[in-house]
N, C-alpha and C positions, 0 to 999 in steps of 0.2 A: 331366663335362660337356665334351664336347671342341667347338670350332667347326671346321665341315667347310670351309665355300665362302662366299665374297663376292662378287659380283661387281657392278658398276655397269654400266648401260645408258643409252645417250645418250636412250633412247625410252621411255614408259612402260610398264610390266608391266598388262598387260590380263587374261592368265590363265593360270595355271599349272597342269599335271597331271603326273603321277609315270607312269611307263611301269605298266603296268599288271601285269607280270611281277613278284611278290612279291620276286627275289631279284635285280630288277636295282634300280641306283642313278641311272637316269638320271632327268631331269626336263626336261620340255616346256614352252617359254615362250611366250608369245604379245606382241607389241609393237606400241605404235604409236604414229605420232609422229603429232600433229592439225596440226599445222602445215605440214607433208608432204604431210598425205591416204597415209600409207603404212602398212601395214602388214609386219611382219617376225614371224620365227618362230625360235628358238632351243633347243639341246639342252646343258645340262648334266651332267657327267657326276661324282656327289658321293664316288665312291669314288675317283677320282682329284684330286678338286679341280681341276676345268678347267672351261672353255669347249669343247666339241666342234665346235661350227658355230652361225652364224647369217648367216640371209638370207631372202629371198623367192622362192617357187617361181615359174618360168612362168606366166604364167595367173593369178596373183592378183592380188588389188586391194584397196582400201579395206575393202570387204565383208567378204573371206574370213576366217573363223574358226576357232579349232582346236577339234574335235569330242570328240576320243580321243586317246588315247596306247596304245596297245596292242601289246604284246611286238615293240618295238622300231619300229614304225610310226607316224607319224604321220597322223591323219586331219583333210583340213580339210572344210568347206563354202563354195562359191561360193554368192554370191544377185546371179542376173543384174539381180533387178529389184528394187533398193532400196525402193522403193515397196512392196513388196508382202515380209510378214517372213517368207518362206520358202525355206528352199535348194534349189539348183537342180541341182547338181553335184557332185561327190565327189572328193574328191582323194587323195591319197596320198603320202606322203615318209617316205624313210629317215631313222629315227633319229639312226642314226652318223654321217653325212654332208651329211643334207640333199637328196639326190637325189630329183627327181618320179620315183615307180616308175610311177603309174598314173593316167590320168582316167576317171571314168563321170559324162559328161552325161547328168543329167534322172536321176539316182541322188541319194539320201540314206542316209546311214548310221543305222539304226536299233540294234545294239549289234553289239561283237565276241563272240563267242561263243569262241576259243580262240586260240592263236596261229598257226592258217593260217586262220581262217574267223571271217568276218563275214556279219552280216545286212543287206540293204541293201534300198531300197524306190522302185518308181519308179511316181509318178502316173499313171494311164488314166481318165480323165476326173473323176471324182470320186471315185473310188477307189483304193487305193495296192496293187500287185502286190509281192507279197515274196520276195527271191532269195537263194540263197547264196552268199557272193562271194569267191574265192581270195584271201588279204589280198597274197600275193606276184605274183598277175600280174594283179588283177581280173576273173579269168575268172568269171563266172555259170551256176549251175547250178541246179536244183530245191532248194527248202527243205528238206532231211529232216523227220520226223518227229521224232527224237531234239533237233534244234537250236531246235523250235520254244516249247520253254520250258524253254529251260536257262538257271539262274539265275545273274544277274549275280556277279561278285563283288564284294567291298566292300572296297578295299586302303585306302582313305581315310580320316581322321577328320578330320571340319571341328569348328569351335571353336560352341558355343551361345552365341548373344547375349543378354546381359539388360540390360533399360531399367529407368528407373523405374515403379515401380508393378506389375512381375513380384516373387511373393515370394522369391525368392534373390536379388535385385538387392542390397537394403540389406544380408545378410551378407556379399556378396562384395565389398561397397563398403566395408565398417567393416574387412576384414580389410586390402583394399588401404590405405586410409589408415592402418592400423598401420602394414604392412608397409613402408611410402615415406615415415612422416613427417608424412601430412599429406596425401594427393593426395585429391581428392574428385573421383573417376570416376561420369562422365555415363553413360557406356555401355561395357561391357562385354563380350570377348569369352571364353570359357573352354575350357579344355581340359585334360585328367588323364592322365597314363599314371603310375600309382604308382610308385616314388616321387613323383613330380613331379607340380606343378600351376601351370599355364600363364594368364597371364592377359594379354591385348592390350586396354589398355582406354585411354581420351581422357579427357581434363579441359579444362576453358575456362583459357588462359593470356589475360588480357585476353580481348576480343573475339571471338579463334580459337579451334580446337582444336589441342590439341599428342595425339600418341599415343606411348604407352608398350608396352613387353614386360616383365612382370614374372615370372621364375620361381622358385618355392622348393618345398620340397621335403614332405612330410607332416607332418616334427618342424619345419616353421617356420625352415629355415635358407634364406636369401638365394643364388640361386644365379646370377641374373642381374636387372638393372633395366636397361636402357637404353631411352631414345627413339628412335619410328622415324620419327616425322615431325612437323613444326610448323605453325603458320599453314594450318593446314586449314579449307577453308571446310564439309566435312561430313563423315560419316563414311565409311570405305571398307567394301569389301565383304567377303570371306574375308582375313582379316589375316593367318592363320597355319593351315596344315595340319600333316597327321601321317601320316606312314607309316613302319610299324613304328616304329624307334626314331628316326626321322628328321624333325626338325621345321621345317618350312622357313615363314621370313616375309619381308614385304618392308618397306624401307626407303625413305622419301621417294618413294615412289611407282615407280621405277626401280632400284631394289639388290635382287639375288637374295641372301637368307642363309638358312644351314644351320645345325643346330646337333643334334649325336648325342646323344641321353640314355642313358648309361652307366648 
């Protein structure tokens, strides 16, 4: 196992998405500064272990959100009416340098189909109309029948969360306690990619929560045990993500870290 990359931002990491290209090592990151009410985006290249760019596209605001990262392009949704939780506009950026490529007012992304095509929708009254969109240019055309039932690829594995009361929780908690010398987990996120078992778990440290990452082999060999955050008020969302053999996880809400599972 080899550490690939770690980068600390001044803003909090809100969302992380891998490029949907299975052969790509690019990851997109949505960042938010609550004090400045500012959103920004970044892309890291894990094959080169570096940050490619970090910035905010023209036309984005606090409500803009990352919705997809497909074959090198980032798709963002704008929310013109924050009191209505529905996206109103679609923006697309280059994953390589952050350039704003095109904007489709009054459209939203339904799904990406392949490296050249996406399905988008616009509202007409109470109904949605669906269109085929050229990812490189934003040009619209009729949605072909071959794309209407195109299956979405699953390239990202997210952990399963276990809490007290779940039939597997006690077994996992006992395993963690033994492996760590007594840590009493109150919530456990679990992933596995044989021969590795990965636990992102929380324990009470006085009256706050501390979060840890534990990686062991199926032969019970300790690979990594690291504190990810301390003095938390509550549980995080997805605490680790797996694409192929790359594990990505967060430290202290603003540090992007990754490992390769050899």
